[in-house]
C-alpha positions in Angstrom: 27.5 2.7 -34.9 25.6 5.0 -37.3 27.0 8.1 -38.9 25.0 11.0 -40.2 27.1 13.4 -42.2 26.2 17.0 -42.9 27.4 18.3 -46.3 30.2 20.9 -46.3 30.3 24.0 -48.5 31.6 23.3 -52.0 34.9 25.0 -51.3 37.0 21.8 -51.1 39.6 21.1 -53.7 40.2 17.8 -55.4 43.6 17.3 -53.9 42.8 14.4 -51.6 42.1 11.8 -54.4 44.6 9.0 -54.1 45.4 6.3 -56.5 45.8 2.9 -55.0 47.9 0.0 -56.2 47.1 -1.5 -59.6 46.6 -5.2 -59.7 48.5 -7.1 -62.4 45.6 -9.1 -63.8 42.1 -7.8 -64.9 40.8 -4.3 -64.9 41.4 -2.3 -61.7 38.7 -0.1 -60.4 39.5 2.6 -57.9 36.5 3.8 -55.9 36.6 6.8 -53.7 33.2 7.4 -52.2 32.4 10.9 -53.6 30.5 12.8 -56.4 28.7 13.5 -59.7 28.9 15.5 -62.9 27.0 16.8 -65.9 27.1 17.3 -69.6 27.1 14.9 -72.5 30.6 13.7 -73.0 32.3 10.5 -74.1 35.6 9.3 -72.7 38.4 8.8 -75.1 38.2 5.1 -76.3 42.0 4.9 -76.2 41.9 5.4 -72.4 39.1 3.0 -71.5 40.0 -0.6 -70.6 39.5 -2.9 -73.6 37.3 -5.3 -71.5 34.8 -2.5 -70.8 33.5 -1.0 -67.6 29.8 -0.3 -68.1 27.3 -2.3 -66.1 25.3 -2.5 -62.9 27.3 -4.2 -60.1 26.2 -5.5 -56.7 28.3 -4.1 -53.9 29.2 -6.0 -50.8 31.6 -4.5 -48.2 33.1 -6.9 -45.6 35.5 -6.0 -42.7 38.9 -7.6 -42.8 39.1 -11.2 -41.5 35.3 -11.8 -41.9 34.1 -15.3 -42.7 32.2 -16.2 -45.9 28.8 -16.3 -44.3 29.2 -13.1 -42.2 26.7 -10.4 -43.1 28.1 -7.6 -45.2 28.9 -4.2 -43.5 27.5 -2.4 -46.6 25.4 -3.6 -49.5 24.0 -1.9 -52.6 24.6 -1.2 -56.2 27.2 0.6 -58.3 26.2 1.7 -61.9 28.9 2.6 -64.4 28.1 4.1 -67.8 30.2 4.5 -70.9 29.4 8.2 -71.4 28.7 11.2 -69.1 25.4 12.9 -69.2 24.0 16.2 -68.0 22.6 16.3 -64.5 19.8 18.3 -66.0 18.6 15.1 -67.6 17.8 13.7 -64.1 14.1 14.4 -63.3 13.0 16.1 -60.1 12.9 15.5 -57.2 15.8 13.1 -57.7 18.1 15.8 -59.1 17.6 18.1 -56.1 18.3 15.1 -53.8 21.6 14.4 -55.5 22.6 18.1 -55.0 21.2 18.3 -51.5 23.3 15.6 -49.7 26.4 14.4 -51.5 26.7 17.6 -53.5 30.5 17.5 -53.5 30.1 14.4 -55.6 27.8 16.0 -58.2 29.2 19.5 -58.4 32.8 19.4 -57.4 34.3 16.0 -58.1 32.3 15.2 -61.2 31.8 18.8 -62.3 28.1 18.2 -62.9 29.0 15.6 -65.6 28.1 12.1 -64.0 28.6 8.8 -65.7 28.1 6.7 -62.5 25.8 6.4 -59.6 25.4 4.3 -56.5 22.9 3.1 -53.9 24.4 1.9 -50.6 23.1 0.8 -47.2 25.2 0.2 -44.1 24.4 -2.4 -41.5 24.1 -0.8 -38.0 27.4 -0.9 -36.1 29.5 -1.1 -39.3 32.9 0.4 -38.8 33.5 1.8 -42.3 33.0 5.1 -44.1 31.4 3.3 -47.0 27.8 4.5 -47.4 28.3 7.8 -45.6 26.3 8.9 -48.6 23.5 6.3 -49.3 22.8 7.5 -52.8 24.7 9.7 -55.2 25.9 10.4 -58.7 29.5 10.6 -59.5 32.0 10.2 -62.4 34.5 7.4 -63.1 37.7 8.3 -64.8 40.1 6.2 -66.8 43.6 5.8 -65.3 46.8 4.2 -66.6 47.3 0.5 -66.8 43.7 -0.5 -67.5 42.3 1.1 -64.4 39.6 3.6 -63.6 38.7 5.7 -60.6 35.2 6.6 -59.4 34.4 8.7 -56.4 31.4 7.7 -54.4 31.8 9.7 -51.2 33.7 12.9 -50.6 33.8 15.7 -48.2 36.6 18.1 -47.2 37.4 15.8 -44.2 36.3 12.3 -45.0 36.1 9.8 -47.9 36.2 6.2 -49.0 38.4 4.7 -51.6 38.1 1.2 -53.0 40.6 -0.4 -55.4 38.9 -3.1 -57.5 39.7 -5.5 -60.2 36.9 -6.2 -62.8 37.2 -9.6 -64.4 35.0 -12.5 -65.3 31.8 -10.6 -64.5 32.9 -9.6 -60.9 34.6 -6.8 -59.1 36.8 -7.5 -56.2 39.3 -5.5 -54.1 39.7 -3.4 -51.0 38.2 -0.2 -49.7 39.9 2.4 -47.5 38.2 4.8 -45.2 40.0 8.0 -44.4 39.2 11.1 -42.4 40.7 14.3 -40.9 39.9 16.2 -37.7 36.7 15.0 -36.1 36.4 12.3 -38.8 39.8 10.8 -38.2 39.5 7.2 -37.2 41.8 4.2 -37.4 39.7 2.0 -39.6 41.1 -1.1 -41.3 40.7 -1.7 -45.1 37.5 -3.5 -46.1 37.1 -6.2 -48.8 34.8 -4.8 -51.5 33.3 -7.0 -54.2 30.2 -8.2 -56.1 29.0 -9.6 -59.4 28.0 -7.7 -62.5 24.2 -7.9 -62.7 23.6 -6.5 -66.1 23.8 -3.4 -68.2 23.8 0.1 -66.6 20.5 0.9 -64.9 20.5 4.5 -63.9 16.9 4.2 -62.7 18.1 2.3 -59.7 19.8 5.4 -58.4 17.0 7.7 -59.5 14.3 5.7 -57.7 16.5 5.6 -54.5 17.0 9.3 -54.7 13.3 9.9 -55.0 12.7 7.9 -51.8 15.5 9.8 -50.1 13.9 13.0 -51.2 10.5 12.1 -49.7 12.1 11.1 -46.5 13.8 14.4 -46.3 10.6 16.3 -47.1 8.7 14.4 -44.4 11.3 15.3 -41.8 11.1 19.0 -42.9 7.3 19.0 -42.7 7.3 17.4 -39.3 9.9 19.8 -38.0 8.5 23.0 -39.4 4.7 22.7 -39.7 3.9 24.2 -36.3 5.8 27.4 -37.0 5.4 27.7 -40.8 3.0 30.5 -42.0 -0.1 29.2 -43.8 1.0 30.4 -47.2 4.2 28.5 -47.0 2.5 25.5 -45.4 0.3 25.1 -48.5 3.4 24.2 -50.5 3.5 20.8 -48.8 0.0 19.9 -50.1 -1.3 19.1 -53.5 -2.3 22.1 -55.6 -3.6 20.2 -58.6 -5.4 17.1 -57.1 -6.1 18.0 -53.5 -5.6 15.9 -50.4 -7.5 14.0 -47.8 -7.6 14.4 -44.0 -8.6 11.4 -42.0 -9.5 11.7 -38.3 -10.0 8.8 -36.0 -11.9 9.5 -32.7 -11.5 6.8 -30.1 -14.8 6.4 -28.2 -15.5 3.9 -25.4 -17.6 1.8 -27.8 -15.1 1.9 -30.6 -13.3 4.3 -33.1 -15.1 6.6 -35.4 -13.3 7.6 -38.6 -14.2 10.8 -40.5 -12.6 11.8 -43.8 -12.5 15.3 -45.2 -11.5 16.1 -48.8 -9.8 19.3 -49.8 -10.0 19.9 -53.5 -6.9 22.1 -53.7 -4.4 23.5 -51.3 -4.1 26.6 -53.4 -7.7 27.8 -53.5 -9.4 26.3 -50.4 -10.6 29.1 -48.1 -11.1 26.8 -45.2 -7.4 25.8 -44.9 -6.2 28.6 -42.5 -8.7 27.5 -39.8 -8.0 23.8 -40.5 -4.2 24.4 -40.2 -4.6 26.2 -36.9 -6.8 23.4 -35.5 -4.7 20.4 -36.7 -1.2 21.5 -37.5 -0.6 24.1 -34.7 -0.3 23.7 -31.0 -3.0 25.3 -28.8 -1.1 25.9 -25.5 -4.4 26.7 -23.7 -6.6 23.8 -24.7 -4.7 21.3 -26.8 -6.6 18.2 -27.8 -4.6 15.0 -27.2 -3.8 13.1 -30.4 -4.1 15.8 -33.1 -1.3 15.8 -35.6 0.8 18.6 -34.2 0.4 17.2 -30.7 1.6 13.8 -31.7 4.6 15.2 -33.5 5.5 17.2 -30.4 5.2 14.1 -28.2 6.7 11.5 -30.6 9.4 13.4 -32.5 10.1 13.9 -36.2 12.1 10.7 -37.0 9.2 8.9 -38.6 9.7 5.7 -40.5 8.5 4.9 -44.0 6.2 1.9 -44.4 7.9 -0.6 -46.8 7.0 -0.3 -50.5 5.0 2.9 -49.9 5.4 6.7 -49.4 3.4 6.5 -46.1 5.2 7.6 -42.9 4.3 6.8 -39.3 5.9 7.4 -35.9 8.8 4.9 -35.2 6.8 3.0 -32.6 3.5 2.9 -34.5 2.2 0.0 -36.7 2.1 0.4 -40.5 -1.7 1.0 -40.5 -1.6 3.6 -37.7 -4.2 6.3 -37.6 -1.5 8.9 -37.3 0.3 9.1 -40.6 1.3 11.3 -43.6 1.4 10.0 -47.2 2.9 11.6 -50.3 2.6 11.5 -54.0 4.7 13.0 -56.9 3.0 16.0 -58.5 4.9 17.9 -61.2 8.3 16.9 -60.0 7.7 17.5 -56.2 6.5 15.4 -53.3 3.1 16.6 -52.0 0.9 15.3 -49.2 -1.9 13.2 -50.7 -3.4 12.3 -47.3 -2.6 12.5 -43.6 -4.4 11.4 -40.5 -4.5 11.9 -36.7 -6.6 11.0 -33.7 -8.5 12.2 -30.7 -9.5 10.4 -27.4 -13.0 11.6 -26.3 -13.3 8.4 -24.2 -10.7 9.9 -21.8 -8.3 7.0 -22.2 -4.7 8.2 -22.5 -2.7 6.6 -25.4 0.6 4.8 -24.4 2.7 7.5 -26.1 1.3 10.3 -24.0 1.7 12.5 -22.1 
């Protein structure tokens, strides 16, 4: 089962946080999947466990009763820092991503003063609320009896709380999913654990947030390009370094590939006609295979090619002629190149029509 959670308005109060039992040995870590914060701020040294908390930890979540070699329900990383920092220190577009999805973590729970972050991925079919938010910034807080709490997911009606002991370079404990209303489910506690990998590495979370941001931007572009006015459509493209359009025409004797370079999306006078031809639907004489037509036929849930910022339809190969590729420019993701197809041979592609 896969859950997609829409963020709720930041009107929730912090009344749901619960403190689980404290283990007698080691340092106990209480994790409540929730939020972030801001501002340079050091926690009082008298309240921080003597053994220390800071580090990057591998996270593995297992259902109760699982055997040792059973795949984890959730895997990822949890990064804990000694001091809080301002969310303004996080570069774009990662900062906007932390505020877009799990914003109750960043704004409400941590009061914009994070000292922790996480990257989590759930295995399909996992019955747990761990990783409802795949990446986020949050704040851990010291608690009595050598324990700390950190919220990793939070909404007004759902959350995840793990109680962990940190000792001998590992964290181990249990995680509890909870929900109300539509999110209420009877889910058993998980086992949560993993080794300490090294010192805190905030960049792990920032890189993951950047990729989450480009995935979101791709979905918005695919969803809106046919109805977006030309002036607003330019905002998806590079103003500074331009972009490339690659068209593949499939003839009977083989494909022909043409490439067109636009120097700047801000100044090019040929863009309006280009946008109308490629990115809009012609309901009277639509050419099969152009970008807007393929999006209309194949949907907007494109996949990212591993280790790249190139996106293709879910059933297309990595090197498909239909694609959109992005690069970072002045703190925002812009299209560096995109491509589509046509079929003058008359052969109908398998995805159409």
